[in-house]
C-alpha positions in Angstrom: 0.0 0.0 0.0 1.4 3.4 -1.0 2.1 6.1 1.5 -0.6 8.4 0.3 -3.3 5.7 0.7 -2.0 4.9 4.2 -2.3 8.6 5.0 -5.9 8.7 3.7 -6.9 5.7 5.8 -5.3 7.2 8.9 -7.1 10.4 8.5 -10.4 8.6 7.7 -10.0 6.6 10.9 -9.4 9.8 12.8 -12.5 11.3 11.1 -14.7 8.4 12.1 -13.4 8.3 15.7 -14.5 11.8 16.2 -18.1 10.7 15.9 -18.8 12.3 12.6 -20.8 10.7 9.9 -21.9 12.0 6.5 -25.5 12.1 5.5 -24.7 9.6 2.8 -24.4 6.2 4.5 -22.7 3.8 4.9 -19.3 5.5 5.7 -17.4 3.2 3.3 -18.8 5.2 0.5 -16.9 8.2 1.7 -13.7 6.2 1.5 -14.5 5.1 -2.0 -14.9 8.8 -3.0 -11.5 9.6 -1.4 -9.9 6.6 -3.1 -11.1 7.7 -6.5 -9.4 11.0 -6.0 -6.4 9.7 -4.1 -4.0 11.0 -6.8 -5.0 14.6 -6.0 -4.0 14.3 -2.3 -0.8 15.4 -0.6 -0.6 15.8 3.2 -1.6 19.4 2.8 -4.6 18.8 0.5 -5.7 15.9 2.7 -5.7 18.3 5.6 -7.6 20.8 3.5 -10.3 18.2 2.8 -10.8 17.0 6.4 -10.3 20.5 7.9 -13.4 21.6 6.2 -15.7 18.6 6.8 -15.0 17.9 10.5 -15.5 19.8 13.7 -18.0 22.3 12.3 -21.6 21.7 13.5 -24.1 21.7 10.6 -21.3 22.2 8.2 -21.7 23.2 4.6 -21.0 20.0 2.7 -24.0 17.9 3.7 -22.4 16.4 6.8 -24.1 16.1 10.2 -22.7 15.1 13.5 -23.9 12.6 16.0 -22.9 9.1 15.0 -24.0 6.5 17.5 -21.1 4.2 18.6 -21.9 0.6 19.4 -21.1 -1.0 22.7 -18.3 -3.0 21.1 -15.1 -0.9 20.9 -14.3 -2.4 17.5 -17.6 -1.8 15.9 -19.4 1.3 14.7 -23.2 1.4 14.5 -24.5 3.0 11.3 -27.9 3.5 12.8 -28.6 7.2 13.2 -29.5 8.6 16.5 -33.0 9.7 17.4 -31.8 13.3 17.1 -30.5 12.7 13.6 -33.8 11.0 12.6 -35.8 13.9 14.0 -33.6 16.4 12.1 -33.9 14.4 8.9 -37.7 14.7 9.1 -37.5 18.4 9.4 -35.3 18.8 6.3 -37.2 16.2 4.2 -38.0 17.9 0.9 -35.7 20.8 1.5 -33.6 22.0 -1.4 -30.0 20.8 -1.3 -29.1 23.5 -3.8 -29.5 27.3 -4.0 -31.9 29.0 -6.4 -35.1 28.5 -4.3 -35.6 32.3 -3.9 -36.2 32.5 -7.7 -38.8 29.7 -7.4 -41.0 31.8 -5.2 -44.4 32.4 -6.8 -44.7 35.5 -8.9 -47.1 38.0 -7.3 -49.2 40.0 -9.7 -49.9 43.7 -8.9 -53.5 44.7 -8.0 -54.3 46.6 -11.2 -53.1 43.7 -13.4 -55.2 41.2 -11.5 -58.3 43.3 -11.5 -58.0 44.0 -15.3 -57.7 40.3 -15.9 -60.7 39.6 -13.8 -62.8 42.2 -15.7 -61.8 40.5 -19.0 -62.9 37.2 -17.7 -66.2 38.7 -16.5 -66.8 40.3 -19.9 -66.3 37.0 -21.7 -69.1 35.3 -19.8 -72.2 35.4 -22.0 -75.9 34.7 -21.0 -77.2 31.2 -21.7 -79.7 31.8 -24.5 -81.1 28.3 -24.2 -82.9 29.4 -21.1 -86.2 30.9 -22.3 -87.2 32.4 -19.0 -85.7 35.9 -18.9 -85.5 36.1 -15.1 -83.9 32.7 -14.8 -81.4 33.5 -17.6 -80.4 36.8 -15.9 -80.1 35.0 -12.5 -77.8 32.4 -14.0 -75.7 35.0 -15.9 -75.3 37.2 -12.9 -74.3 34.3 -10.6 -71.8 33.0 -13.2 -70.2 36.4 -13.6 -69.7 37.0 -9.9 -68.5 33.4 -9.4 -65.9 34.0 -12.1 -64.8 37.3 -10.6 -64.6 35.8 -7.2 -62.4 32.9 -8.4 -60.2 35.1 -10.6 -59.4 37.2 -7.5 -59.1 34.5 -4.9 -57.4 31.7 -6.7 -54.2 33.7 -7.4 -54.1 34.8 -3.7 -54.5 31.2 -2.5 -51.7 30.0 -4.8 -49.5 32.9 -3.7 -49.9 32.2 0.0 -49.6 28.4 -0.4 -46.6 28.7 -2.8 -44.7 31.1 -0.5 -45.2 28.9 2.6 -44.2 25.8 0.7 -41.1 27.2 -1.0 -39.9 29.0 2.2 -40.0 25.6 4.0 -37.9 24.1 1.2 -35.2 26.8 1.0 -31.6 26.0 1.3 -30.4 27.1 4.8 -28.4 30.1 3.4 -31.4 31.3 1.4 -33.7 30.7 4.3 -31.5 33.1 6.4 -31.5 35.6 3.5 -35.3 35.5 3.3 -35.6 35.9 7.1 -33.1 38.8 7.2 -34.8 40.6 4.2 -38.2 40.2 5.9 -36.7 41.5 9.2 -35.4 44.6 7.5 -38.8 45.1 5.9 -40.4 44.7 9.4 -38.2 47.5 10.7 -39.5 49.7 7.9 -43.3 49.2 8.2 -43.7 46.9 11.2 -44.9 43.9 9.1 -43.3 40.5 9.1 -43.6 38.1 6.1 -45.9 35.9 8.1 -48.1 38.9 8.9 -48.3 39.8 5.2 -49.2 36.3 4.1 -51.8 36.1 6.9 -53.4 39.4 5.7 -53.5 38.2 2.2 -55.1 34.9 3.4 -57.7 36.7 5.5 -58.5 39.1 2.7 -59.0 36.3 0.3 -61.5 34.7 2.7 -63.4 37.9 3.1 -63.7 38.3 -0.7 -64.8 34.7 -1.0 -67.5 35.1 1.6 -68.7 38.4 0.1 -68.9 36.8 -3.4 -71.1 34.0 -2.1 -73.3 36.5 -0.3 -73.8 38.5 -3.5 -74.6 35.4 -5.5 -77.3 34.5 -3.0 -78.7 38.1 -3.3 -78.8 37.8 -7.1 -80.6 34.5 -7.0 -83.2 35.9 -4.5 -83.9 39.1 -6.6 -87.6 39.7 -7.4 -87.1 40.8 -11.0 -84.6 40.3 -13.8 -83.6 44.0 -13.8 -82.9 43.9 -10.0 -80.7 40.8 -10.5 -78.8 42.5 -13.3 -78.2 45.6 -11.2 -77.1 43.5 -8.3 -74.6 41.7 -10.5 -73.0 45.0 -11.6 -72.9 46.3 -8.0 -71.5 43.0 -6.8 -68.6 43.1 -9.3 -67.6 46.6 -8.4 -67.9 45.9 -4.7 -65.6 42.8 -5.0 -63.0 45.0 -6.7 -63.2 47.6 -4.0 -62.9 44.9 -1.3 -59.8 43.6 -3.0 -58.2 47.1 -3.1 -59.2 47.7 0.5 -58.1 44.4 2.1 -55.4 42.9 -0.2 -53.7 45.7 -2.2 -51.4 46.9 0.5 -50.2 43.4 1.6 -49.7 42.4 -2.0 -47.6 45.5 -2.7 -45.5 44.7 0.4 -45.0 41.2 -0.9 -44.0 42.5 -4.3 -41.3 44.7 -2.8 -40.1 41.9 -0.6 -39.9 39.6 -3.6 -37.9 42.1 -5.6 -35.3 42.2 -2.8 -35.2 38.4 -2.6 -34.9 37.9 -6.3 -31.9 40.3 -6.6 -29.9 38.2 -4.1 -26.9 36.6 -5.9 -27.4 32.9 -6.5 -24.3 31.1 -5.1 -23.7 27.8 -6.8 -22.9 25.0 -4.3 -21.1 22.9 -6.9 -18.6 25.6 -7.7 -15.6 26.6 -5.6 -16.0 30.0 -3.8 -14.1 32.3 -1.5 -15.8 34.9 0.7 -14.1 38.1 1.9 -14.7 38.8 5.6 -13.6 41.7 7.8 -14.6 44.9 9.6 -16.4 47.7 7.8 -14.4 49.9 5.4 -11.2 47.8 5.3 -11.1 47.5 1.5 -12.9 44.2 0.8 -14.9 45.6 -2.1 -11.8 47.1 -3.7 -10.1 43.7 -3.6 -13.2 42.0 -5.1 -13.1 44.5 -8.0 -9.3 43.9 -8.5 -9.3 40.0 -8.6 -12.8 39.2 -10.0 -15.6 40.4 -12.3 -17.6 41.6 -9.3 -18.4 45.3 -9.1 -19.4 46.2 -5.6 -19.8 49.8 -4.5 -16.6 51.4 -3.2 -16.8 54.4 -0.9 -14.8 55.8 2.0 -17.4 55.2 4.7 -18.4 52.2 6.8 -21.0 49.6 5.7 -20.8 50.5 2.0 -21.6 46.9 1.2 -25.2 46.2 2.4 -25.6 42.8 0.8 -23.8 40.0 -0.8 -22.0 40.9 -4.1 -20.8 38.0 -6.3 -17.9 38.2 -8.7 -16.3 35.5 -10.8 -12.9 34.4 -11.9 -12.5 31.9 -14.7 -10.1 29.1 -13.6 -8.5 26.6 -16.0 -8.2 23.2 -14.3 -5.8 20.5 -15.5 -7.4 17.3 -16.5 -4.4 15.3 -15.6 -4.3 13.3 -12.3 -1.7 15.3 -10.3 -0.7 15.5 -6.7 -1.9 18.8 -5.3 -4.6 21.4 -5.5 -2.3 24.1 -6.9 -0.9 21.9 -9.6 -4.4 21.4 -11.0 -4.5 25.1 -11.9 -3.4 25.8 -15.4 -4.3 29.5 -15.5 -7.0 32.0 -14.7 -8.8 34.9 -16.2 -11.3 37.6 -15.1 -14.4 37.2 -17.4 -16.1 40.2 -18.8 -19.4 38.8 -17.6 -20.8 35.6 -16.3 -23.0 35.3 -19.4 -20.3 36.1 -22.0 -16.9 34.8 -20.9 -13.8 36.6 -22.0 -12.2 35.1 -25.1 -8.6 35.4 -23.8 -8.1 31.6 -23.7 -5.0 30.2 -25.2 -5.1 27.2 -27.5 -2.5 25.6 -25.3 -4.7 25.9 -22.2 -7.8 24.5 -24.0 -5.8 21.5 -25.2 -5.4 20.0 -21.8 -7.7 21.9 -19.4 -11.3 22.9 -18.8 -12.5 26.2 -17.4 -14.9 26.9 -14.5 -16.3 30.2 -13.2 -15.3 30.2 -9.6 -17.0 32.6 -7.2 -15.6 35.5 -5.2 -18.1 37.0 -2.6 -18.0 40.4 -1.0 -19.8 40.5 2.3 -21.0 43.3 4.7 -18.6 44.2 7.5 -18.6 42.5 10.9 -18.3 44.2 14.3 -17.0 42.9 17.6 -20.1 41.8 19.6 -20.6 40.3 23.0 -23.7 38.5 21.8 -24.7 37.3 18.3 -28.3 38.3 18.9 -27.3 42.0 18.8 -25.9 41.7 15.2 -27.7 43.6 12.5 -29.1 42.0 9.3 -25.9 42.7 7.3 -23.6 41.0 9.8 -25.9 38.0 10.1 -25.8 37.6 6.3 -22.0 37.5 6.4 -22.0 34.8 9.1 -24.7 32.8 7.3 -22.6 32.7 4.1 -19.7 31.3 6.1 -21.8 28.8 8.0 -24.0 27.4 5.2 -21.9 27.7 2.0 -18.8 25.7 1.0 -16.4 28.6 0.9 -12.8 29.4 1.7 -12.2 32.6 3.7 -10.1 35.7 3.0 -10.0 37.8 6.1 -9.2 41.4 5.2 -7.7 44.0 7.6 -6.6 47.6 7.5 -3.9 48.1 10.1 -3.2 51.7 9.1 -5.7 53.0 11.7 -7.5 54.9 9.0 -10.5 52.6 8.4 -12.7 55.6 9.1 -14.8 54.3 12.0 -14.3 53.6 15.7 -15.8 50.1 15.2 -13.0 49.3 12.7 -10.1 50.2 15.0 -7.0 48.0 14.8 -7.7 46.5 18.2 -11.3 45.6 17.1 -10.1 44.1 13.8 -7.6 41.9 15.6 -10.2 40.8 18.2 -12.6 40.1 15.4 -10.1 38.0 13.6 -9.7 35.8 16.7 -13.4 35.4 17.1 -14.2 34.5 13.5 -11.2 32.1 13.2 -12.3 30.4 16.4 -15.8 30.0 15.0 -14.6 28.5 11.7 -11.2 26.9 12.6 -11.1 24.4 9.8 -11.8 26.5 6.8 -9.1 27.2 4.1 -8.0 30.7 5.2 -5.7 33.5 4.2 -5.1 36.9 6.0 -4.8 40.0 3.9 -3.6 43.4 4.9 -5.2 45.9 2.5 -4.1 49.5 2.0 -0.5 48.5 2.8 0.7 51.7 1.1 -0.7 53.6 4.2 1.6 51.7 6.6 0.7 50.0 9.9 0.1 51.2 13.4 3.1 50.6 15.7 3.0 47.0 17.0 -0.1 46.0 15.0 1.8 43.8 12.6 3.6 41.9 15.4 0.3 41.5 17.3 -1.3 40.0 14.2 1.6 37.6 13.6 1.3 36.3 17.2 -2.5 35.9 16.8 -2.0 33.9 13.6 0.7 31.7 15.0 -1.5 30.8 18.0 -4.6 30.1 15.9 -2.7 28.2 13.1 -0.4 26.3 15.5 -1.6 22.9 14.4 -1.4 23.7 10.7 2.1 25.1 11.1 3.3 22.0 12.9 1.9 19.8 10.1 3.6 21.9 7.4 6.9 22.0 9.3 7.2 18.3 8.8 6.1 18.4 5.2 8.6 17.7 2.4 6.7 20.0 0.0 8.1 23.4 0.8 5.9 25.0 -1.9 2.9 24.3 0.3 4.3 26.5 3.2 1.7 29.3 3.4 2.5 33.0 3.6 0.9 33.9 6.9 0.2 37.5 5.9 -0.4 39.0 2.4 0.1 42.7 2.0 -1.9 44.3 -0.7 -2.4 47.8 -2.0 -5.1 48.1 -4.7 -4.3 51.8 -5.1 -0.7 51.0 -6.1 -1.4 47.6 -7.6 1.1 45.8 -5.3 0.6 42.3 -3.9 -2.4 41.6 -6.2 -0.6 38.9 -8.2 0.4 37.0 -5.1 -3.1 37.4 -3.6 -4.6 36.0 -6.8 -2.3 33.0 -6.6 -3.3 32.4 -3.0 -7.0 32.7 -3.9 -6.6 30.2 -6.8 -4.8 27.7 -4.4 -7.7 27.9 -1.9 -10.3 27.5 -4.7 -8.3 24.4 -5.8 -8.6 23.0 -2.2 -12.3 23.6 -2.2 -12.6 22.0 -5.6 -11.0 18.8 -4.3 -13.6 18.6 -1.6 -16.5 19.2 -4.0 -15.1 16.6 -6.4 -14.8 14.0 -3.7 -18.3 14.7 -2.5 -19.6 14.4 -6.0 -17.9 11.1 -6.4 -19.5 9.8 -3.2 -22.9 11.1 -4.4 -22.6 9.3 -7.7 -21.5 6.1 -5.9 -24.5 6.2 -3.5 -26.9 6.8 -6.4 -25.8 3.6 -8.2 
């Protein structure tokens, strides 16, 4: 047995012994996925793989914790615990991929729905086969009001039911996005998404009941003229009732849907890196420099108020090589995600394939004593790190000129400790932006000490590695203004994307194996 395979088996044994099991069972399928990709693994990339998938509760690659150990020390029970079974019932039918926000029902504005209802009403003709005029008018009036009632109420029912169904099925990240968007809306007008849906539902019931009452009145009219007048009055009254009870909630739902539909769709099968840091430290400028993303850049805190997604086109080698970095043939910033740049060389296309990898800009984080006090923008950043398969670029401005007291050098260093402690196993690089402005006295040394303490295990592993090229640069200094350090930063980002790709490839191999 070769050394690399022994290494994989030892790591796999350690992985199982820490009571972690993947949602695909039995665990031998995980080993098969690793074995199929064994040629890609060196000690460092093996660490990258297992660093991501272990020790993070509810991690982003479909893994759940809580394996039950059998009474025998040499046996492992594959039967899931009651807690896992309970959690599995909750997530049954939930989307495993993103894109659910775009599957939310399309809500039609009030004027459009009423115009359509009037057309339907106009198209209903009297039944000339009925000779009795009064009976003919009764039937015609009842059919018109029934059609108006249904044309108004059925779209409302489908809207409410569709929203509740799709919200239950959202991917965890998109669920958080929907909740945070609705929360921001609640601060604006005091209405939650549930309140809006309940108002629409109650309005629909009122319209339905009113329509039935008007039909009963038409059928009990004494004359044909009275029945015809009641039908006209009933139709106008139903439209007024719709405007009175439903128009405002529907408008609120439309505005909420616009916000949800503009959220960038992050692909779970594509490598990604998310930029994290305090407000106004230069994250957006870096995204603009290394990807196709165009986030807003200004010299004030919290310029970024949502997730901005950029792309970098990476050319991967199709040969079976030994490391994540050696898979990378080249890279290119595409002009757009729909129309890729044509700057591919024939040499690259002869032995590689390209993939649009994702670079995500996120709102700034602050040092908080309690997560419950975080605003919606901060919660969105943490949700991206918790629920998406991303590497992390932590960005700092140690010049002391970040422009806000919440972005002081001391706060940035403390935030770095907290975020790294929360996500200790992610592929990670530390970036000092605005290096042309210099650093506060002692800040650089403090950062080095923090990094050495937090990355102690990784440094010990790399110290014994024979592959000196894998020794990381602990701190990358970048100046977007002067254009320095960007090439080295791009190389580090590509290396991290390669590590994430190895994880995704192995997981895909396991998924294919389990489906057979």
